[in-house]
N, C-alpha and C positions, 0 to 999 in steps of 0.2 A: 915805099913800105909798107906793106901788110898793115893791119891794125889791130889790136887787139879783139876790138871787139867787130870784126867787118861780120857781115851778115849778107853778102853780094858771091856768089860765086856761082860762077855757070858752067855744064860740058857744050860743048858742041854747040853753044848760044842758050841754050836751058836751064833757067835758074833750078840749082840742085836744095833739098830742105837737107839743114840742118841734120848732123844726128839727131835722135829722140829717141828714149823708152819710158813705155810701150807703143810701139809701132803704132798708126794710123789707122792700120787695119786690124788693131789687135781691137779685143772686146771693147764694149762703151767708144769704139773710133778710139781708141788709145787714151784712153781718162784713166788713173786709179782716183779711186772716192774715198774723199775725207769727209769723218765724219765728227769730229770737235776742230776748231780755226782760233787762233789769237792771231794779231798784228804779223807775228813775227814765225810761227809755226802751227803743222797739219798735221791731223794724228788722223789714223783708220787704219784697221786689218787688211785691210791688201797695202799699206806699205810696209808692211814686215815684209824683206825682199832681201835674196841672197846679195847684194850689190849693195852696199853701203856708197851711199852716193851726194855723200859728203864732198864737195868744191865741184859737183855739175851744178847747171841752173834749175830751176824751176820752175815752170808755167803752170800757173794755179789759172783756172775759169773760177776767179771770186764773183762770179754773178752770169747774169747770160749773157751781157752785153760786155763783156771785157774780160781779156788776158791778160794776167802781170806776168812780168819775169824778178826774180831775185835770185839768185847766190846761195844756195846751202849750205851754213857750218856746220852743218848736224847731222849727221842720221843713229838714230839708236830706237829696236823694236820698230814702234809701229807709228812715230813719230819721227818728225821732217821742219828741222830747225832750219829760218831763211832770216836775210836780212830786212829790217825792218818794213813794213809793205804799209802805205799811206791808210789805207783800208784794210780792214778787216776780212779775207774771205768768207761766204754766206755757206754757211754748213751744208752737208752731201753732194758739195761738186767735187769737180773732179780734178787734177792735174796729170802732170809727165815729169819725165827730166829730158835735158838734153845739155848739147853744148859739156859734152865728154867722150874723150876714146873708146870708151866702153857701150857706147850705143848705136857705136858704127856694126850696121847690120843690114843691112838693107840698102839696093842699089844706090847710090847716086848718093848720101848719105858723109856726110866730110865733117871735118873735126877740125878747129886752129890752136896750132902748139908755140901760146904767143910766148916761153921762156926761149924754143926753139927754133925760130921763125918759121915753121913744117906745116903744112896744108897734109893730112887723111883725110883719102877716101875709100869708100869701100866698091869695089866692084865684083858685080855676085858669080858674073863669067873668069874671072881673073886675066882682067882681058884689057888693062889700060888702052896699049898700043891700037887697041878700037875705037878710041876717040882722036878727033883731029885737033882740038881744043880742048883746054883749062883758061879762063878765068877770071882772075882773083877783082875783085873792087877795090880799091887806091886811095882813091880820091873821092872825100865824103861827098865833099859838094863843087859838082860842076860849075855852076856858075852863082858866086855871089853877090849879091850890091846891097845898100845902107842907102842909099841913094833917090833923089826925084827925078822928073822928065827925063825916062831910062825906054828905052824900047828895046825890046827885043823880038826879032822877027827873022823866020824863016831861018833858024838853026835846027838840026838832028842833035839829040843827048841820047846816050847812049853810056850804060853800066856806072852809074852814079853810088856810091859806098853806101851815101845817105840820102841827100835830097838835090836833086839834080840841076833846078832852078830854084834861088830861092831871095827874093826883096823884103829887108824888114823895116819898114818904116817908112819908104818915100812914099809920095803924092806925084800923081800924073804918073802910071806905071803900065806899060802895053807891051801884054806878051802876044804875039799873035804868031801864025800860024808854024807852031812850034813844035817838032815830034819829039816824043820823051819814050823811051823804051825799058826796060830792066832795070829801076832802082832800087835800094835797099830801104829806102823809105818812104817819101813820098818826091813826088816827081815834080810838081810846082807847085809853089808857097807865096805870096802875098800876106805878110806878120805883120800886122799892125799899121797898115800902107793902106793909102787913101787916092780917090780916084783909079783903082785900078780894073783895068780892062784886058779880061783873057778871053781870046776870039781862036777860034778857027785851029786849035790844037788837037794834037793825036797822041792821049798817054796808054801805054800797055804796061803792064808786067810790072806793078809796082807794090812791093813787100807792106808801106804802111797806104796812104792814102794816093788818090789819084790826084784830083787836082784840089789844092784849100786856101782859100782867101777868109782871114779872118780880124776885123778889127771892130769891136765889141761896142768899144767906148763909144758915148753919148753923143750924136746929131750926126749929119749929112757925110755918109763914106764911097758915096758911092763906088760900088762895089757892082762887078759885072763877071758873070762866066757865060759866054756862049757859043752857038755850032761848034762844041767842041765835041769830042767823040773818047771816049774812058771805056779800057775794058782789062779785067784780070788785078785786079785790085785784092790787095788782103788778104789771098787764100790759102796762104799757107799760116794754120796756128804755129802760134811759139815765134814767132819773126817778124812779124809786129811791130807797132812801134806800140811799146809799153801803158802808152796812155789813153786813153779813150778817144780823148779831143784829139788826138793826130792822127791815130790808126783807123783803116777800119775802112772807109766814105768816097764810093767815087767821086763823086763836089763835092767837098764843105762851102758853104759860101753866107758866112756869118757876121753883119756890121748893127750897126745902130740904125741907120737908119737909110733908105735908096739904094736893096737892094733888087739886083735881075738875076736872072740863072733861067736860060730859055734856051730853045731850037740843042739841044743837045743831047745825047743817045751813052748813055752807061751801062756797061754790061758786066757779069760775073762781077759782080763787088761780095766781098765777105762780109763784111758789115752792110750801114744803109747806100741806097745807090745815091740817094740826093741828102743834103740835111742842109736848113737854112735858118736864118732867124735873124729879127730885125723890124721894122717902121718899116709902111712903104716899098712893102718886101711884093716882087710879080717871081711865083714860078709857074713858068706856061710851057707850050708848045718843047716839054721832054719825053725821050723816050727811055727807062729804068726797066734793064731787064735781068732776070735774074740776081735777088740778092739776098740776105744774109744768113750767106751759107754756112760761117767758120763762128761768128756768134749772130743771137735773134736778141729778141722782145726790142727791134730797130722798127724802119720799115725801106720800102721805096722810095717815099718822099719822107721827110721826118725835122719833124722841129722841136726843141725843149728849152723853157725856163727853167730854171731853180733858184729854190728858197723857199721858205714857208709862204704861208697865202697874205700875208700882208708885204711880203717880201719880193714878191712874184710882180716883172715888170707890167706895166699895161700898156698894150700893142696895141694898135693902129694901122689900117689902109692896109689889110696882105691879103693876097689873094693866091691859089695854086689852080689854073685854069689848062684845060685842055693837052691833058699829059695822058700820056700810054704806062702804065705800069705794070708787070708780066712776072709769076711766079718768084714768090717769097720765098727761098729754098725752108730756109729752118733748119738750128744746127743745135740737137735734141741733146747728144753727146754729148756730159760732162756736166750734166743736171742732173736735178733730183729730180723731176718732174719729165714722162715720156712722152709729151706733144711737144710741137715744137711752134715756139709766139713769136711769130710776124705779123706787121701789117703791110698792107701796098701802100698808103698815106695815115699819120700818125703826128699827135699835137698830145704833149706831157704837160702839164701844168701849164696849158694857155690860159690866160686871164683876158677876159672884158668878149661878152659874149654878142655875135653877131648873126646876123641871115643864118638863117639851117639851111646847107648847101644838099641844093638838089643830087647831088652822090649821095650814096650812104653808105662807103665804105670808109669813113672816118669811124677811129677807135678811139675817143677821149669822151669824158662829161663835158669838158668845154671847149666851145670853139671858138677862134680865134681867128679863123679863114673865110674866105668866101673860095667856094671851088664846084665849077662848074665844068661839064662835058669831058670831064676826065672818065679816061676806060679801062679799065680795069680788069685783070684775071685771075682765078683765084692763085691761092698760095700753093703748093704742091703737096 
């Protein structure tokens, strides 16, 4: 059965955009500017619309690096109310409406009627017979495992509703020579797992993240992502996973210590190309190309520490070397600043000053990473 929150619909093998208003080719990239906000409402002159969007979903660019989705509970005049969001949206950013039948006006846009269990799609040529297949994901996770001493090798996964390969809490996990295509959220995930190696995998067309390995508890976690190719990650605004920690990154690898990301090719990422964190970390011999096209204030290679100055962890032994980073696109639509803010490589709130790197592209006040022999091409 099709689930009410279905996110992956393909026509002739190509992922289709869920219906949205305004469309992406409208002014300001299809974002309506709001000028005031609370945790459950946005207000702006552009929201005085002929259509009352109560019952639809609103996608809100709450800052440069995050887009969240909430259910519209009321729409009156210039104010839209929605289910409470944990973070108050920043003012003068943008929003749009989606997942409502009244949005369907562009070829391939769709909406799922969960009550009547029917999917509606807009065909601009009124020619549905011209297409040979319509595929709707009905299984959220294709491989789910919570055990250790697991190997997943030489398997191809296609069309997960959410996650294709997911391991939660395992120890000694090997995912090798696995191909994942067309994922409704993340393609390959190791969540709070230890001794994880992801090797030689190919990931393409993920609406959330490509490869995501996360275990930030203290101590050696031994997380390795190597020899992988990741392409076309999180390229449709409003269809990505709503939590910034989950969505938009080609390869995310965060551990307590012993983190390795090397010999990977990451292309066409809606947010960061590589995001990493941890001690005794090495990020090297990676190619990152075309990133931050849907959200920005990110980077081709990115790390961040959160908390106030006294709470930011002291990090040690971290090196970013011999990477090629090309074309930070930038995503200015739906923001108040008509500029693109993205970086080739970036450290945010890093604490512990080490030797200043030879490469001068790091945009941070503090350095806790040694870098050398990185080749960088300017953003577009």
